[in-house]
C-alpha positions as CSV (number, residue, x, y, z in Angstrom):
1,M,-12.9,-7.7,6.2
2,R,-10.5,-9.0,3.6
3,C,-11.3,-6.6,0.7
4,W,-8.8,-3.8,1.4
5,P,-5.8,-5.3,-0.5
6,V,-7.9,-4.7,-3.7
7,A,-8.0,-1.0,-2.8
8,L,-4.2,-1.0,-2.7
9,A,-3.8,-3.1,-5.9
10,C,-6.2,-0.8,-7.8
11,W,-5.2,2.5,-6.2
12,D,-4.6,4.0,-9.5
13,R,-7.4,2.3,-11.5
14,P,-10.8,3.4,-10.2
15,D,-12.7,1.5,-12.9
16,D,-11.1,-1.7,-11.9
17,L,-11.5,-1.0,-8.2
18,L,-15.3,-1.6,-8.0
19,R,-15.3,-4.6,-10.3
20,E,-12.4,-6.3,-8.5
21,S,-13.8,-5.4,-5.1
22,A,-17.0,-7.2,-5.9
23,R,-15.2,-10.1,-7.5
24,Q,-13.1,-10.9,-4.4
25,S,-16.3,-10.9,-2.3
26,Q,-18.1,-13.4,-4.6
27,V,-15.7,-16.1,-3.7
28,T,-17.5,-16.6,-0.4
29,H,-20.1,-13.8,0.1
30,S,-22.1,-13.2,-3.1
31,H,-25.0,-11.4,-1.6
32,E,-25.6,-8.0,-3.1
33,D,-25.0,-6.3,0.3
34,C,-21.7,-7.9,0.6
35,L,-20.6,-7.0,-2.9
36,A,-21.8,-3.3,-2.3
37,A,-20.0,-3.2,1.1
38,C,-16.7,-4.2,-0.4
39,E,-17.1,-1.7,-3.2
40,L,-18.0,1.0,-0.7
41,A,-15.2,0.3,1.8
42,N,-12.6,0.1,-1.1
43,A,-13.9,3.2,-2.8
44,T,-13.8,5.0,0.6
45,I,-10.1,3.9,0.9
46,Y,-9.5,5.2,-2.6
47,Y,-10.7,8.6,-1.7
48,L,-9.0,8.7,1.7
49,L,-5.6,7.8,0.1
50,R,-6.2,10.9,-2.1
51,G,-6.4,13.1,1.0
52,E,-10.1,13.5,1.3
53,A,-11.4,13.8,4.9
54,P,-13.2,10.8,6.2
55,G,-16.8,12.1,5.8
56,Q,-16.1,13.5,2.4
57,A,-14.4,10.3,1.3
58,L,-17.4,8.3,2.4
59,D,-19.8,10.6,0.5
60,S,-17.6,10.4,-2.6
61,A,-17.5,6.7,-2.5
62,A,-21.3,6.5,-1.9
63,A,-21.9,8.4,-5.0
64,L,-20.0,5.7,-7.0
65,V,-21.5,2.6,-5.4
66,R,-25.0,1.4,-5.7
67,L,-25.9,0.4,-2.2
68,P,-29.4,-1.2,-1.8
69,E,-31.5,1.6,-0.2
70,P,-32.0,0.0,3.2
71,F,-28.2,-0.5,3.4
72,A,-27.6,3.1,2.3
73,Q,-29.9,4.4,5.0
74,T,-27.9,2.3,7.6
75,I,-24.6,3.8,6.5
76,R,-26.0,7.3,6.3
77,A,-27.3,7.0,9.9
78,A,-24.0,5.6,11.2
79,R,-22.6,9.1,11.6
80,S,-25.1,10.0,14.2
81,R,-25.6,6.7,16.1
82,R,-24.7,6.3,19.8
83,R,-22.4,3.5,20.8
84,E,-25.2,1.6,22.4
85,E,-27.3,1.7,19.3
86,L,-24.8,-0.3,17.2
87,S,-25.4,-4.1,16.9
88,N,-22.0,-5.1,15.5
89,S,-23.4,-8.6,14.9
90,G,-21.3,-9.7,12.0
91,W,-24.0,-9.1,9.4
92,V,-22.4,-7.0,6.8
93,R,-24.7,-4.0,7.3
94,H,-23.8,-4.0,11.0
95,T,-20.1,-4.5,10.4
96,L,-19.9,-1.6,8.0
97,E,-22.1,0.6,10.1
98,S,-19.8,0.0,13.1
99,A,-16.7,0.7,11.0
100,V,-18.1,3.9,9.5
101,W,-19.2,5.0,13.0
102,G,-15.7,4.5,14.3
103,L,-14.0,6.2,11.4
104,L,-16.4,9.3,11.6
105,T,-16.5,9.6,15.4
106,A,-12.9,9.3,16.2
107,D,-10.0,11.7,15.7
108,T,-7.1,9.1,15.6
109,F,-6.3,5.7,14.2
110,E,-6.1,4.2,17.7
111,D,-9.4,5.8,18.9
112,A,-11.3,4.6,15.8
113,L,-9.9,1.0,16.1
114,V,-10.3,0.7,19.9
115,S,-13.8,2.2,20.0
116,V,-15.1,-0.3,17.3
117,V,-13.3,-3.3,18.8
118,N,-14.6,-2.5,22.2
119,L,-18.2,-2.8,20.8
120,G,-17.7,-6.6,21.3
121,R,-19.6,-9.3,19.5
122,D,-18.0,-9.6,16.1
123,A,-15.1,-7.3,17.0
124,D,-12.5,-8.9,14.8
125,T,-14.4,-8.3,11.6
126,A,-15.5,-4.8,12.4
127,G,-12.0,-4.0,13.7
128,A,-10.4,-5.3,10.5
129,V,-12.7,-3.0,8.4
130,V,-12.3,0.1,10.5
131,G,-8.5,-0.6,10.7
132,A,-8.3,-0.5,6.9
133,L,-10.4,2.7,6.7
134,A,-8.6,4.5,9.5
135,G,-5.2,3.3,8.2
136,A,-6.0,5.0,4.9
137,A,-7.2,8.1,6.7
138,Y,-4.4,8.5,9.2
139,G,-1.5,6.6,7.6
140,Y,1.0,4.1,8.9
141,A,2.7,6.6,11.1
142,A,-0.5,6.9,13.1
143,V,-0.4,3.3,14.2
144,P,0.9,3.3,17.8
145,D,4.5,2.1,18.0
146,R,3.5,-0.3,20.8
147,W,1.2,-2.0,18.5
148,K,3.8,-2.2,15.6
149,V,6.3,-3.8,18.0
150,A,3.8,-6.4,19.1
151,L,2.7,-7.5,15.7
152,R,4.5,-10.4,14.4
153,G,3.8,-13.9,13.1
154,E,5.2,-16.9,11.3
155,W,4.5,-17.2,7.5
156,P,4.2,-19.6,6.0
157,L,3.2,-21.6,9.1
158,G,5.9,-24.1,10.1
159,S,8.6,-22.3,8.1
160,G,10.3,-20.5,11.0
161,A,10.1,-17.2,9.0
162,I,8.8,-14.5,11.4
163,W,7.2,-11.5,9.7
164,T,7.2,-8.1,11.5
165,T,5.2,-5.0,10.9
166,D,8.0,-3.7,8.7
167,D,7.8,-6.8,6.6
168,I,4.0,-6.4,6.1
169,A,4.4,-2.7,5.3
170,H,7.1,-3.6,2.7
171,L,4.8,-6.1,1.2
172,A,2.0,-3.5,0.9
173,D,4.5,-1.1,-0.7
174,R,5.4,-3.8,-3.2
175,L,1.8,-4.5,-4.0
176,V,1.1,-0.9,-4.7
177,G,4.4,-0.5,-6.7
178,S,3.9,-3.6,-8.8
179,T,0.4,-2.4,-10.0
180,S,1.7,0.9,-11.2
181,E,4.8,-0.4,-12.8
182,G,3.1,-3.4,-14.4
183,R,0.3,-1.5,-16.2
C-alpha cells in the first residue's frame, strides 16, 4: 500500500523501478510475494503513466515481474472474479487481487476505488493500492472534486501546518521533477 511513491520517483528509470520497489518492501515485508507485489503494482503504474490501458499495462508489467506461479494465477484470475469471490483479507495476494479486480472492472477512478473499499475487511490497504493504480490510469482530474476538498491533514503533527490536496499534488510533482532533473 505504500510502494507507489517509488513508481513516481523512478518513472523514467525502469531498471531502478523494480529494484527500488522490492527494497522498500523489504523494510517490513520481505516475503517473496510482498516483493513481487510491489514490483508488479509499480510496474503497472509505470505502464499506465505511459498511456497503456489498464489490462495491457498489467500484462506488460507481468511480463517484467517474476511472480511466484500461485500468485500469478491469482492475479490472472482477478479479471474474471465476481465480487463475492474476493477475500480482501489483507494477505498480499488478496490485496493485489482485489485492487486488480477493481482496476479492470471499473470505468472510472471513483468506481474502482469505491468498489474495492466496499469489499470491506482490509479496505484501507486494498483501497490504497487500487487508488494508486486507478490514479495512474485515470489521472488527478478524475478524482472527484468533493473528495479533493475533503482531503486535508496536519503535517508534521502538532505543527499547525494544514496540507490540502493541492499541497500533496505539488509534492508529487516535485518528486517526479527532482528525479528527472537530478539524474
